[in-house]
All heavy atoms as TSV, in Angstrom:
chain	resi	resn	atom	element	x	y	z
A	1	MET	N	N	105.463	97.865	91.705
A	1	MET	CA	C	104.937	99.040	90.913
A	1	MET	C	C	105.974	99.285	89.846
A	1	MET	O	O	107.233	99.312	90.080
A	1	MET	CB	C	104.744	100.215	91.828
A	1	MET	CG	C	104.258	101.405	91.268
A	1	MET	SD	S	103.852	102.853	92.350
A	1	MET	CE	C	103.943	102.366	94.014
A	2	PRO	N	N	105.558	99.524	88.547
A	2	PRO	CA	C	106.542	99.833	87.480
A	2	PRO	C	C	107.251	101.137	87.838
A	2	PRO	O	O	106.748	101.992	88.586
A	2	PRO	CB	C	105.680	99.996	86.234
A	2	PRO	CG	C	104.398	99.265	86.596
A	2	PRO	CD	C	104.243	99.353	87.988
A	3	ALA	N	N	108.414	101.279	87.175
A	3	ALA	CA	C	109.278	102.463	87.534
A	3	ALA	C	C	108.610	103.819	87.146
A	3	ALA	O	O	108.668	104.729	87.925
A	3	ALA	CB	C	110.594	102.353	86.801
A	4	TRP	N	N	107.795	103.849	86.050
A	4	TRP	CA	C	107.249	105.097	85.663
A	4	TRP	C	C	106.036	105.432	86.558
A	4	TRP	O	O	105.844	106.631	86.791
A	4	TRP	CB	C	106.758	105.038	84.166
A	4	TRP	CG	C	105.650	104.077	83.882
A	4	TRP	CD1	C	105.781	102.719	83.617
A	4	TRP	CD2	C	104.227	104.391	83.928
A	4	TRP	NE1	N	104.526	102.225	83.458
A	4	TRP	CE2	C	103.616	103.148	83.650
A	4	TRP	CE3	C	103.596	105.541	84.118
A	4	TRP	CZ2	C	102.208	103.177	83.543
A	4	TRP	CZ3	C	102.178	105.489	84.066
A	4	TRP	CH2	C	101.517	104.258	83.820
A	5	VAL	N	N	105.370	104.444	87.046
A	5	VAL	CA	C	104.303	104.769	88.075
A	5	VAL	C	C	104.857	105.229	89.373
A	5	VAL	O	O	104.326	106.036	90.064
A	5	VAL	CB	C	103.417	103.542	88.239
A	5	VAL	CG1	C	102.351	103.785	89.259
A	5	VAL	CG2	C	102.766	103.098	86.919
A	6	ARG	N	N	105.980	104.694	89.777
A	6	ARG	CA	C	106.635	105.092	90.988
A	6	ARG	C	C	107.103	106.562	90.903
A	6	ARG	O	O	106.932	107.300	91.864
A	6	ARG	CB	C	107.859	104.195	91.240
A	6	ARG	CG	C	108.380	104.425	92.612
A	6	ARG	CD	C	109.549	103.409	92.980
A	6	ARG	NE	N	109.062	102.041	92.771
A	6	ARG	CZ	C	109.743	101.140	92.037
A	6	ARG	NH1	N	110.893	101.472	91.446
A	6	ARG	NH2	N	109.248	99.928	91.926
A	7	VAL	N	N	107.619	106.985	89.707
A	7	VAL	CA	C	107.980	108.430	89.536
A	7	VAL	C	C	106.721	109.293	89.614
A	7	VAL	O	O	106.794	110.361	90.253
A	7	VAL	CB	C	108.719	108.571	88.110
A	7	VAL	CG1	C	108.893	109.975	87.782
A	7	VAL	CG2	C	110.051	107.819	88.203
A	8	VAL	N	N	105.640	108.958	89.002
A	8	VAL	CA	C	104.474	109.692	89.054
A	8	VAL	C	C	103.865	109.771	90.467
A	8	VAL	O	O	103.483	110.824	90.927
A	8	VAL	CB	C	103.329	109.055	88.129
A	8	VAL	CG1	C	102.003	109.718	88.362
A	8	VAL	CG2	C	103.766	109.185	86.677
A	9	SER	N	N	104.031	108.670	91.232
A	9	SER	CA	C	103.576	108.699	92.648
A	9	SER	C	C	104.453	109.630	93.452
A	9	SER	O	O	103.902	110.226	94.427
A	9	SER	CB	C	103.738	107.285	93.197
A	9	SER	OG	O	103.450	107.235	94.523
A	10	TYR	N	N	105.746	109.703	93.186
A	10	TYR	CA	C	106.674	110.584	93.975
A	10	TYR	C	C	106.358	112.038	93.651
A	10	TYR	O	O	106.566	112.921	94.442
A	10	TYR	CB	C	108.134	110.278	93.700
A	10	TYR	CG	C	108.642	109.100	94.383
A	10	TYR	CD1	C	109.359	108.174	93.699
A	10	TYR	CD2	C	108.309	108.749	95.719
A	10	TYR	CE1	C	109.859	106.988	94.330
A	10	TYR	CE2	C	108.808	107.681	96.335
A	10	TYR	CZ	C	109.564	106.773	95.635
A	10	TYR	OH	O	110.028	105.617	96.223
A	11	LEU	N	N	105.890	112.295	92.449
A	11	LEU	CA	C	105.648	113.710	92.068
A	11	LEU	C	C	104.228	114.200	92.348
A	11	LEU	O	O	103.971	115.382	92.276
A	11	LEU	CB	C	105.847	113.857	90.542
A	11	LEU	CG	C	107.242	113.601	90.007
A	11	LEU	CD1	C	107.346	113.716	88.543
A	11	LEU	CD2	C	108.225	114.608	90.633
A	12	ASN	N	N	103.343	113.256	92.807
A	12	ASN	CA	C	101.971	113.652	93.103
A	12	ASN	C	C	101.874	114.085	94.576
A	12	ASN	O	O	102.052	113.275	95.445
A	12	ASN	CB	C	101.097	112.412	92.804
A	12	ASN	CG	C	99.594	112.697	92.957
A	12	ASN	OD1	O	99.258	113.851	93.203
A	12	ASN	ND2	N	98.809	111.679	92.714
A	13	PRO	N	N	101.435	115.232	94.810
A	13	PRO	CA	C	101.272	115.724	96.169
A	13	PRO	C	C	100.135	114.980	96.927
A	13	PRO	O	O	100.194	114.859	98.186
A	13	PRO	CB	C	101.019	117.217	96.138
A	13	PRO	CG	C	101.206	117.633	94.672
A	13	PRO	CD	C	101.246	116.359	93.890
A	14	LEU	N	N	99.247	114.520	96.254
A	14	LEU	CA	C	98.159	113.756	96.963
A	14	LEU	C	C	98.653	112.438	97.594
A	14	LEU	O	O	98.084	111.999	98.621
A	14	LEU	CB	C	97.024	113.415	95.976
A	14	LEU	CG	C	96.200	114.646	95.536
A	14	LEU	CD1	C	95.138	114.192	94.525
A	14	LEU	CD2	C	95.554	115.329	96.649
A	15	SER	N	N	99.653	111.862	97.065
A	15	SER	CA	C	100.351	110.744	97.735
A	15	SER	C	C	100.840	111.115	99.094
A	15	SER	O	O	100.687	110.305	99.999
A	15	SER	CB	C	101.498	110.141	96.799
A	15	SER	OG	O	100.911	109.674	95.579
A	16	TYR	N	N	101.413	112.275	99.235
A	16	TYR	CA	C	101.922	112.676	100.466
A	16	TYR	C	C	100.824	113.009	101.394
A	16	TYR	O	O	100.880	112.770	102.532
A	16	TYR	CB	C	102.870	113.855	100.272
A	16	TYR	CG	C	104.103	113.492	99.507
A	16	TYR	CD1	C	104.211	113.692	98.158
A	16	TYR	CD2	C	105.207	112.980	100.198
A	16	TYR	CE1	C	105.318	113.312	97.412
A	16	TYR	CE2	C	106.320	112.673	99.477
A	16	TYR	CZ	C	106.432	112.829	98.080
A	16	TYR	OH	O	107.532	112.499	97.351
A	17	LEU	N	N	99.701	113.518	100.899
A	17	LEU	CA	C	98.509	113.836	101.727
A	17	LEU	C	C	98.023	112.562	102.283
A	17	LEU	O	O	97.687	112.448	103.486
A	17	LEU	CB	C	97.452	114.635	100.885
A	17	LEU	CG	C	96.199	114.803	101.618
A	17	LEU	CD1	C	96.366	115.897	102.769
A	17	LEU	CD2	C	95.126	115.375	100.665
A	18	VAL	N	N	97.833	111.554	101.463
A	18	VAL	CA	C	97.302	110.268	101.957
A	18	VAL	C	C	98.191	109.628	102.903
A	18	VAL	O	O	97.781	109.043	103.989
A	18	VAL	CB	C	97.034	109.349	100.699
A	18	VAL	CG1	C	96.757	107.883	101.173
A	18	VAL	CG2	C	95.939	109.879	99.807
A	19	ASP	N	N	99.561	109.714	102.688
A	19	ASP	CA	C	100.534	109.164	103.717
A	19	ASP	C	C	100.410	109.903	105.008
A	19	ASP	O	O	100.400	109.237	106.096
A	19	ASP	CB	C	101.903	109.300	103.104
A	19	ASP	CG	C	102.969	108.670	103.988
A	19	ASP	OD1	O	102.685	107.539	104.399
A	19	ASP	OD2	O	104.007	109.150	104.189
A	20	ALA	N	N	100.292	111.222	105.052
A	20	ALA	CA	C	100.188	111.927	106.250
A	20	ALA	C	C	98.885	111.595	106.976
A	20	ALA	O	O	98.856	111.378	108.205
A	20	ALA	CB	C	100.250	113.435	105.997
A	21	LEU	N	N	97.752	111.527	106.295
A	21	LEU	CA	C	96.508	111.225	106.865
A	21	LEU	C	C	96.480	109.809	107.439
A	21	LEU	O	O	95.955	109.559	108.576
A	21	LEU	CB	C	95.344	111.440	105.901
A	21	LEU	CG	C	94.942	112.834	105.628
A	21	LEU	CD1	C	93.920	112.899	104.522
A	21	LEU	CD2	C	94.415	113.472	106.814
A	22	ARG	N	N	97.042	108.930	106.687
A	22	ARG	CA	C	97.170	107.509	107.149
A	22	ARG	C	C	97.939	107.417	108.492
A	22	ARG	O	O	97.571	106.779	109.432
A	22	ARG	CB	C	97.794	106.648	106.094
A	22	ARG	CG	C	97.721	105.142	106.507
A	22	ARG	CD	C	98.366	104.296	105.397
A	22	ARG	NE	N	97.649	104.408	104.120
A	22	ARG	CZ	C	98.165	104.707	102.952
A	22	ARG	NH1	N	99.462	104.921	102.861
A	22	ARG	NH2	N	97.437	104.761	101.826
A	23	GLY	N	N	99.063	108.197	108.503
A	23	GLY	CA	C	99.910	108.215	109.683
A	23	GLY	C	C	99.199	108.798	110.876
A	23	GLY	O	O	99.326	108.366	112.049
A	24	LEU	N	N	98.431	109.867	110.655
A	24	LEU	CA	C	97.778	110.530	111.771
A	24	LEU	C	C	96.538	109.827	112.287
A	24	LEU	O	O	96.199	109.777	113.486
A	24	LEU	CB	C	97.373	112.003	111.347
A	24	LEU	CG	C	98.554	113.003	111.157
A	24	LEU	CD1	C	98.050	114.236	110.554
A	24	LEU	CD2	C	99.279	113.205	112.481
A	25	LEU	N	N	95.690	109.239	111.350
A	25	LEU	CA	C	94.449	108.683	111.778
A	25	LEU	C	C	94.561	107.249	112.198
A	25	LEU	O	O	93.938	106.894	113.151
A	25	LEU	CB	C	93.455	108.668	110.586
A	25	LEU	CG	C	93.089	110.160	110.203
A	25	LEU	CD1	C	92.194	110.120	108.927
A	25	LEU	CD2	C	92.335	110.864	111.295
A	26	ILE	N	N	95.469	106.477	111.487
A	26	ILE	CA	C	95.454	105.060	111.792
A	26	ILE	C	C	96.656	104.785	112.761
A	26	ILE	O	O	96.682	103.766	113.482
A	26	ILE	CB	C	95.580	104.213	110.544
A	26	ILE	CG1	C	94.414	104.431	109.682
A	26	ILE	CG2	C	95.785	102.741	110.837
A	26	ILE	CD1	C	94.429	103.808	108.317
A	27	GLY	N	N	97.661	105.644	112.750
A	27	GLY	CA	C	98.818	105.413	113.542
A	27	GLY	C	C	99.976	104.584	112.939
A	27	GLY	O	O	100.867	104.180	113.649
A	28	THR	N	N	99.929	104.516	111.618
A	28	THR	CA	C	100.988	103.683	110.938
A	28	THR	C	C	102.164	104.654	110.794
A	28	THR	O	O	102.126	105.818	111.003
A	28	THR	CB	C	100.576	103.225	109.577
A	28	THR	OG1	O	100.233	104.386	108.752
A	28	THR	CG2	C	99.422	102.300	109.683
A	29	HIS	N	N	103.349	104.055	110.367
A	29	HIS	CA	C	104.502	104.802	110.253
A	29	HIS	C	C	104.453	105.822	109.111
A	29	HIS	O	O	103.983	105.283	107.926
A	29	HIS	CB	C	105.764	103.904	110.040
A	29	HIS	CG	C	107.013	104.607	109.829
A	29	HIS	ND1	N	107.667	105.288	110.853
A	29	HIS	CD2	C	107.771	104.798	108.739
A	29	HIS	CE1	C	108.744	105.880	110.359
A	29	HIS	NE2	N	108.894	105.525	109.059
A	30	ALA	N	N	104.705	107.003	109.277
A	30	ALA	CA	C	104.579	108.068	108.207
A	30	ALA	C	C	105.790	108.995	108.352
A	30	ALA	O	O	106.292	109.107	109.451
A	30	ALA	CB	C	103.302	108.829	108.289
A	31	HIS	N	N	106.106	109.689	107.339
A	31	HIS	CA	C	107.191	110.718	107.259
A	31	HIS	C	C	106.463	112.045	107.390
A	31	HIS	O	O	106.448	112.773	106.333
A	31	HIS	CB	C	108.088	110.561	106.030
A	31	HIS	CG	C	108.550	109.220	105.876
A	31	HIS	ND1	N	109.608	108.690	106.673
A	31	HIS	CD2	C	108.258	108.180	105.008
A	31	HIS	CE1	C	109.892	107.454	106.286
A	31	HIS	NE2	N	109.081	107.120	105.304
A	32	LEU	N	N	105.907	112.464	108.478
A	32	LEU	CA	C	105.107	113.642	108.610
A	32	LEU	C	C	105.850	114.893	108.250
A	32	LEU	O	O	105.273	115.745	107.534
A	32	LEU	CB	C	104.531	113.724	109.982
A	32	LEU	CG	C	103.482	112.679	110.351
A	32	LEU	CD1	C	103.022	112.799	111.759
A	32	LEU	CD2	C	102.314	112.747	109.392
A	33	PRO	N	N	107.088	115.161	108.666
A	33	PRO	CA	C	107.764	116.406	108.233
A	33	PRO	C	C	107.944	116.553	106.710
A	33	PRO	O	O	107.685	117.539	106.146
A	33	PRO	CB	C	109.038	116.327	108.942
A	33	PRO	CG	C	108.878	115.456	110.110
A	33	PRO	CD	C	107.930	114.414	109.653
A	34	LEU	N	N	108.264	115.408	106.103
A	34	LEU	CA	C	108.427	115.399	104.612
A	34	LEU	C	C	106.990	115.634	103.937
A	34	LEU	O	O	106.923	116.389	103.044
A	34	LEU	CB	C	109.014	114.081	104.107
A	34	LEU	CG	C	109.039	113.850	102.635
A	34	LEU	CD1	C	109.935	114.895	102.020
A	34	LEU	CD2	C	109.435	112.494	102.273
A	35	ASP	N	N	106.072	114.935	104.455
A	35	ASP	CA	C	104.683	115.108	103.905
A	35	ASP	C	C	104.196	116.516	104.010
A	35	ASP	O	O	103.688	117.082	103.024
A	35	ASP	CB	C	103.690	114.184	104.628
A	35	ASP	CG	C	104.043	112.668	104.422
A	35	ASP	OD1	O	104.683	112.336	103.387
A	35	ASP	OD2	O	103.631	111.835	105.296
A	36	PHE	N	N	104.292	117.054	105.181
A	36	PHE	CA	C	103.859	118.476	105.305
A	36	PHE	C	C	104.718	119.427	104.499
A	36	PHE	O	O	104.133	120.418	103.949
A	36	PHE	CB	C	103.895	118.873	106.834
A	36	PHE	CG	C	102.763	118.246	107.556
A	36	PHE	CD1	C	102.975	117.607	108.786
A	36	PHE	CD2	C	101.490	118.276	107.126
A	36	PHE	CE1	C	102.018	116.972	109.493
A	36	PHE	CE2	C	100.478	117.730	107.873
A	36	PHE	CZ	C	100.750	117.068	109.069
A	37	ALA	N	N	105.989	119.245	104.399
A	37	ALA	CA	C	106.853	120.114	103.638
A	37	ALA	C	C	106.515	119.996	102.075
A	37	ALA	O	O	106.424	121.087	101.414
A	37	ALA	CB	C	108.278	119.701	103.777
A	38	VAL	N	N	106.198	118.864	101.614
A	38	VAL	CA	C	105.776	118.689	100.226
A	38	VAL	C	C	104.441	119.399	99.973
A	38	VAL	O	O	104.160	120.078	99.004
A	38	VAL	CB	C	105.728	117.258	99.814
A	38	VAL	CG1	C	105.055	117.070	98.433
A	38	VAL	CG2	C	107.152	116.706	99.777
A	39	LEU	N	N	103.520	119.182	100.927
A	39	LEU	CA	C	102.159	119.775	100.785
A	39	LEU	C	C	102.243	121.339	100.866
A	39	LEU	O	O	101.576	122.011	100.094
A	39	LEU	CB	C	101.217	119.337	101.878
A	39	LEU	CG	C	100.847	117.847	101.741
A	39	LEU	CD1	C	100.055	117.370	102.926
A	39	LEU	CD2	C	100.044	117.633	100.437
A	40	VAL	N	N	102.999	121.946	101.729
A	40	VAL	CA	C	103.182	123.315	101.887
A	40	VAL	C	C	103.883	123.879	100.603
A	40	VAL	O	O	103.446	124.930	100.031
A	40	VAL	CB	C	103.920	123.720	103.181
A	40	VAL	CG1	C	104.274	125.192	103.168
A	40	VAL	CG2	C	103.024	123.494	104.325
A	41	GLY	N	N	104.873	123.131	100.163
A	41	GLY	CA	C	105.617	123.583	99.014
A	41	GLY	C	C	104.711	123.619	97.726
A	41	GLY	O	O	104.809	124.479	96.927
A	42	SER	N	N	103.895	122.538	97.549
A	42	SER	CA	C	103.057	122.498	96.412
A	42	SER	C	C	101.897	123.587	96.534
A	42	SER	O	O	101.592	124.177	95.452
A	42	SER	CB	C	102.452	121.173	96.278
A	42	SER	OG	O	101.664	120.850	97.333
A	43	ALA	N	N	101.487	123.930	97.710
A	43	ALA	CA	C	100.470	124.977	97.892
A	43	ALA	C	C	101.060	126.312	97.571
A	43	ALA	O	O	100.442	127.111	96.826
A	43	ALA	CB	C	99.872	124.930	99.307
A	44	VAL	N	N	102.322	126.531	98.017
A	44	VAL	CA	C	103.009	127.860	97.718
A	44	VAL	C	C	103.235	127.976	96.231
A	44	VAL	O	O	103.040	129.002	95.565
A	44	VAL	CB	C	104.278	127.940	98.561
A	44	VAL	CG1	C	105.109	129.041	98.055
A	44	VAL	CG2	C	103.977	128.169	99.997
A	45	GLY	N	N	103.683	126.807	95.616
A	45	GLY	CA	C	103.922	126.894	94.156
A	45	GLY	C	C	102.650	127.103	93.363
A	45	GLY	O	O	102.650	127.871	92.400
A	46	ALA	N	N	101.567	126.529	93.758
A	46	ALA	CA	C	100.191	126.758	93.114
A	46	ALA	C	C	99.811	128.134	93.291
A	46	ALA	O	O	99.282	128.862	92.289
A	46	ALA	CB	C	99.223	125.778	93.615
A	47	ILE	N	N	99.968	128.756	94.450
A	47	ILE	CA	C	99.581	130.082	94.739
A	47	ILE	C	C	100.371	131.145	93.934
A	47	ILE	O	O	99.931	132.024	93.294
A	47	ILE	CB	C	99.633	130.472	96.197
A	47	ILE	CG1	C	98.506	129.653	96.942
A	47	ILE	CG2	C	99.490	131.929	96.479
A	47	ILE	CD1	C	98.642	129.642	98.475
A	48	MET	N	N	101.730	130.846	93.776
A	48	MET	CA	C	102.658	131.695	92.962
A	48	MET	C	C	102.239	131.593	91.489
A	48	MET	O	O	102.216	132.642	90.825
A	48	MET	CB	C	104.032	131.218	93.223
A	48	MET	CG	C	104.550	131.656	94.585
A	48	MET	SD	S	106.223	130.979	94.922
A	48	MET	CE	C	107.169	131.783	93.612
A	49	ALA	N	N	101.957	130.466	90.988
A	49	ALA	CA	C	101.588	130.273	89.620
A	49	ALA	C	C	100.248	130.956	89.377
A	49	ALA	O	O	100.123	131.681	88.313
A	49	ALA	CB	C	101.461	128.816	89.259
A	50	ALA	N	N	99.312	130.867	90.270
A	50	ALA	CA	C	98.017	131.478	90.072
A	50	ALA	C	C	98.181	133.054	90.100
A	50	ALA	O	O	97.530	133.758	89.319
A	50	ALA	CB	C	97.001	131.061	91.124
A	51	SER	N	N	98.966	133.536	91.002
A	51	SER	CA	C	99.123	134.980	91.069
A	51	SER	C	C	99.879	135.523	89.886
A	51	SER	O	O	99.652	136.640	89.457
A	51	SER	CB	C	99.821	135.417	92.363
A	51	SER	OG	O	101.094	134.846	92.458
A	52	ALA	N	N	100.847	134.732	89.295
A	52	ALA	CA	C	101.534	135.142	88.136
A	52	ALA	C	C	100.619	135.184	86.953
A	52	ALA	O	O	100.867	136.043	86.049
A	52	ALA	CB	C	102.749	134.226	87.933
A	53	LEU	N	N	99.652	134.321	86.874
A	53	LEU	CA	C	98.805	134.207	85.701
A	53	LEU	C	C	97.579	135.141	85.828
A	53	LEU	O	O	96.800	135.317	84.889
A	53	LEU	CB	C	98.279	132.817	85.510
A	53	LEU	CG	C	99.397	131.819	85.173
A	53	LEU	CD1	C	98.870	130.434	85.121
A	53	LEU	CD2	C	99.957	132.237	83.793
A	54	LEU	N	N	97.402	135.723	87.014
A	54	LEU	CA	C	96.233	136.582	87.315
A	54	LEU	C	C	96.272	137.826	86.388
A	54	LEU	O	O	95.103	138.269	85.958
A	54	LEU	CB	C	96.183	136.997	88.761
A	54	LEU	CG	C	94.971	137.801	89.175
A	54	LEU	CD1	C	93.679	136.987	89.056
A	54	LEU	CD2	C	95.076	138.236	90.555
A	55	GLY	N	N	97.413	138.385	86.034
A	55	GLY	CA	C	97.462	139.501	85.211
A	55	GLY	C	C	96.941	139.259	83.817
A	55	GLY	O	O	96.282	140.062	83.157
A	56	ARG	N	N	97.152	138.025	83.252
A	56	ARG	CA	C	96.674	137.673	81.920
A	56	ARG	C	C	95.158	137.569	82.014
A	56	ARG	O	O	94.530	137.902	81.038
A	56	ARG	CB	C	97.276	136.366	81.522
A	56	ARG	CG	C	98.702	136.416	81.161
A	56	ARG	CD	C	99.141	135.098	80.691
A	56	ARG	NE	N	100.597	135.066	80.486
A	56	ARG	CZ	C	101.246	134.078	80.049
A	56	ARG	NH1	N	100.624	132.941	79.765
A	56	ARG	NH2	N	102.596	134.128	79.838
A	57	LEU	N	N	94.605	137.067	83.050
A	57	LEU	CA	C	93.143	136.888	83.231
A	57	LEU	C	C	92.412	138.214	83.302
A	57	LEU	O	O	91.357	138.380	82.773
A	57	LEU	CB	C	92.867	136.015	84.404
A	57	LEU	CG	C	91.365	135.686	84.698
A	57	LEU	CD1	C	90.829	134.818	83.567
A	57	LEU	CD2	C	91.228	134.962	85.982
A	58	ALA	N	N	93.064	139.191	84.009
A	58	ALA	CA	C	92.443	140.452	84.194
A	58	ALA	C	C	92.460	141.363	82.932
A	58	ALA	O	O	91.616	142.249	82.818
A	58	ALA	CB	C	93.169	141.268	85.286
A	59	ARG	N	N	93.315	141.028	81.977
A	59	ARG	CA	C	93.363	141.856	80.738
A	59	ARG	C	C	92.217	141.552	79.870
A	59	ARG	O	O	91.388	141.287	79.601
A	59	ARG	CB	C	94.608	141.444	79.903
A	59	ARG	CG	C	95.774	142.175	80.446
A	59	ARG	CD	C	96.943	142.100	79.446
A	59	ARG	NE	N	97.919	141.165	80.102
A	59	ARG	CZ	C	98.903	140.651	79.483
A	59	ARG	NH1	N	99.091	140.856	78.116
A	59	ARG	NH2	N	99.753	139.900	80.048
């Protein structure tokens, strides 16, 4: 994989979701604590961004 695609893959939360699901469903080696931490962190970040922008939407 080219270096720029590898960077995009590391920043994409869906890559961690697929890795966690693959590990849980198929039984392959996965980094479940890291995967869940990234998924929870991205969900918290998205909720914080949405709540910060809610005031602009309500005006």
